C-alpha positions in Angstrom: 1.4 -0.5 29.2 -0.8 -1.1 26.8 0.6 1.1 22.7 -2.6 3.4 22.4 -3.0 3.1 18.3 -2.9 7.5 16.3 -5.3 7.2 13.7 -4.3 10.2 11.1 -7.6 11.0 9.6 -6.0 12.9 6.3 -7.5 15.3 3.4 -6.2 17.6 0.8 -7.7 21.6 2.8 -7.9 19.2 6.9 -10.8 21.8 7.0 -14.2 19.4 7.5 -13.8 16.3 6.8 -10.6 15.1 8.3 -11.3 18.0 10.9 -14.7 16.0 12.0 -13.3 12.9 12.3 -10.6 14.2 14.2 -13.3 15.6 16.8 -15.1 12.2 16.7 -12.7 10.1 17.7 -11.5 11.5 20.5 -15.1 12.2 22.2 -16.3 8.6 21.2 -13.0 6.1 20.6 -10.5 8.2 23.2 -10.1 5.1 25.0 -8.7 3.3 21.9 -6.7 5.1 20.0 -5.5 9.2 19.3 -7.4 10.8 16.7 -5.2 13.2 14.6 -6.0 15.5 11.5 -3.7 17.3 8.9 -3.6 17.9 4.9 -0.8 19.3 2.2 -2.4 22.0 2.2 -4.8 24.0 5.4 -6.7 26.3 5.3 -7.7 29.3 7.3 -10.3 28.1 9.3 -11.8 24.8 10.9 -15.0 25.0 7.7 -17.6 26.8 10.0 -20.5 24.6 9.2 -19.0 21.5 10.3 -17.7 24.1 13.8 -21.1 25.0 13.9 -23.7 21.4 12.8 -20.5 19.6 15.9 -21.1 22.0 18.6 -24.8 21.6 18.2 -25.4 18.0 17.3 -21.9 16.9 19.9 -21.5 20.2 22.4 -17.8 20.6 21.6 -16.3 23.3 20.1 -13.6 23.2 16.9 -12.3 26.4 17.4 -11.1 26.0 20.8 -9.0 21.9 20.6 -8.1 21.6 17.3 -7.3 24.0 14.3 -5.8 23.2 10.2 -2.2 21.2 9.6 -0.1 19.2 7.7 1.1 16.6 8.0 4.3 17.1 8.8 2.7 18.7 11.8 1.4 15.2 13.1 3.0 12.0 15.4 3.5 9.8 13.4 0.9 8.4 13.0 0.0 4.2 12.8 -2.6 4.3 10.7 -3.9 7.3 7.9 -6.8 7.1 6.6 -8.2 9.0 3.4 -11.8 11.7 4.4 -11.8 10.7 0.9 -10.2 12.1 -2.5 -12.9 13.8 -4.2 -10.3 16.6 -4.8 -7.1 15.4 -4.3 -5.2 12.6 -2.3 -2.3 13.8 -0.4 1.4 12.0 -0.9 2.0 12.1 2.8 5.1 8.5 1.4 2.9 5.9 2.4 0.4 4.1 2.0 -3.6 5.2 3.3 -4.4 2.0 5.9 -8.5 2.5 4.8 -9.6 5.7 2.2 -13.3 6.3 3.8 -13.9 7.1 0.0 -16.2 11.2 1.5 -17.6 12.9 -0.1 -17.1 16.9 0.6 -20.3 18.7 1.9 -18.0 22.1 1.3 -20.9 24.1 0.0 -23.6 22.7 1.0 -26.8 22.3 3.0 -26.9 21.3 6.2 -28.4 17.8 4.9 -24.3 17.1 3.1 -23.2 18.4 6.9 -24.9 14.7 8.5 -24.8 12.8 6.2 -21.6 12.9 6.1 -21.5 12.9 10.2 -22.9 10.4 11.0 -20.9 8.7 8.5 -17.8 9.7 10.0 -19.7 8.4 13.3 -20.0 5.4 11.6 -16.6 4.0 10.8 -14.9 6.0 13.8 -17.4 3.8 16.3 -16.9 0.3 13.8 -12.4 1.4 13.5 -12.4 1.4 17.7 -14.5 -1.4 18.1 -12.0 -3.5 15.3 -9.1 -2.3 17.2 -10.2 -2.8 20.6 -9.8 -6.8 19.0 -14.5 -6.9 19.4 -15.5 -7.9 15.1 -14.1 -6.0 11.6 -15.4 -3.7 9.7 
């Protein structure tokens, strides 16, 4: 049986970008890799704007399927992707495999969230192709 790689999407608070990536990974690439998100700190809830827009765009309620968690709470990943270190990178004891360098849309208008969501979707789909053995990103 083929082992699906575990991909961890990380940012400091695990409340917005990494949660969106976990959700889109599960929605669009679950046949190729397992998706997890985590941070070095947690927030009491996932960013409400991210939750609202992901529900509107994809019909997924992240509050039902996900929660803010630390790196120690997820399985050992095969790939670790930083969402962007604009608020500081979490230290996980190893280097990141990729840094997607996405700005945090928290506190910004919906347009900033939509830009971030679209960028994450594009990168999740590219990662899916890369891991399937398709064209590199």
